[in-house]
Each structure stands twice: as C-alpha cells, then as structure tokens.
C-alpha positions in Angstrom: 12.5 22.6 -1.1 10.7 19.6 -0.1 7.6 18.8 -1.7 4.5 18.0 0.2 3.9 14.3 0.7 0.7 13.7 -1.7 -1.0 10.8 0.8 -3.9 8.7 -0.1 -5.7 6.5 2.3 -6.7 3.0 1.4 -8.4 1.2 4.0 -8.7 -2.8 3.2 -10.4 -3.7 6.9 -14.4 -3.7 5.5 -13.1 -5.0 2.3 -13.9 -9.2 1.7 -10.7 -11.2 2.2 -11.1 -12.8 -1.3 -11.4 -8.8 -3.0 -8.6 -7.1 -1.1 -5.2 -7.9 -3.4 -7.6 -6.5 -6.2 -9.0 -3.3 -4.4 -5.4 -2.8 -3.8 -4.0 -3.2 -7.1 -5.9 -0.9 -8.6 -4.9 1.9 -6.3 -1.3 1.0 -7.2 -1.9 1.3 -10.8 -3.5 4.4 -10.3 -0.7 5.9 -8.5 1.2 8.6 -10.0 5.0 9.5 -9.4 5.6 11.0 -6.2 2.3 9.4 -4.6 2.1 7.4 -1.5 -0.6 5.7 -0.5 -1.2 4.5 3.6 -2.8 1.0 3.3 -4.4 -0.1 6.8 -5.2 -3.9 6.6 -6.4 -5.9 9.6 -4.3 -9.1 8.7 -0.5 -9.5 8.3 1.4 -6.7 6.4 4.0 -9.7 4.8 1.6 -11.8 3.6 -0.2 -9.1 1.5 3.3 -7.6 0.1 4.0 -11.1 -0.8 1.1 -11.2 -2.7 1.7 -8.0 -4.5 4.9 -9.2 -5.4 4.1 -8.9 -9.3 2.5 -5.2 -8.9 5.3 -3.5 -6.5 7.5 -3.5 -9.8 11.0 -1.4 -9.4 9.6 2.2 -8.6 7.8 1.4 -5.4 9.2 1.3 -1.8 7.2 -0.1 1.3 7.1 0.3 4.6 5.4 -1.3 7.0 4.7 1.5 9.6 2.9 -0.6 12.2 2.4 -4.2 12.9 0.1 -5.4 15.2 -2.3 -8.5 15.8 -5.5 -6.3 14.7 -4.2 -3.5 12.2 -1.4 -3.2 10.1 -0.2 -0.3 8.2 2.0 0.0 5.3 3.6 3.1 3.3 3.6 2.5 0.0 5.3 5.2 -2.2 5.9 5.5 -6.2 9.2 7.1 -6.9 9.6 10.2 -8.8 12.6 8.4 -11.0 
C-alpha cells in the first residue's frame, strides 16, 4: 500500500534573494520523515542546491523537475530511513 505524498510548497520567488537560503533552511529543518517540499525559484536551481549542501544531509533526496530561465522547480524529500 502506497502512502500519500505529503507535499509542501515553498515559493522563493517573492522572497528577497539574500533571504532565500535562510527561508529554505527553516523549511528543511522543519521537515518530518516522509515529507516533500516543492521549491519554486526564479534562479538557477544548481546554485541554490550548492548553497544548501551543509543542510541537505543524508536522508534528503533532491530532484530538479523543471529548469527554465525564469523558473525552476525542485522536489526535496526527507526519507523515512
């Protein structure tokens, strides 16, 4: 039996660039096992993920689901392990 996906949206587009990392770190630290964040950003997703390497410890899985010049979408899941 599959467990329903617990998806939380974090839209960073209206957040000032200097505060985006902090906003996302707060969301990541609050995640419980089995939860997934959909992060919407208007910048390069690779740069954001590099900035978060210290927070994205083992147990987090990331997928870039969309990368366009004006929007990127990243799924970040916290595993049940």
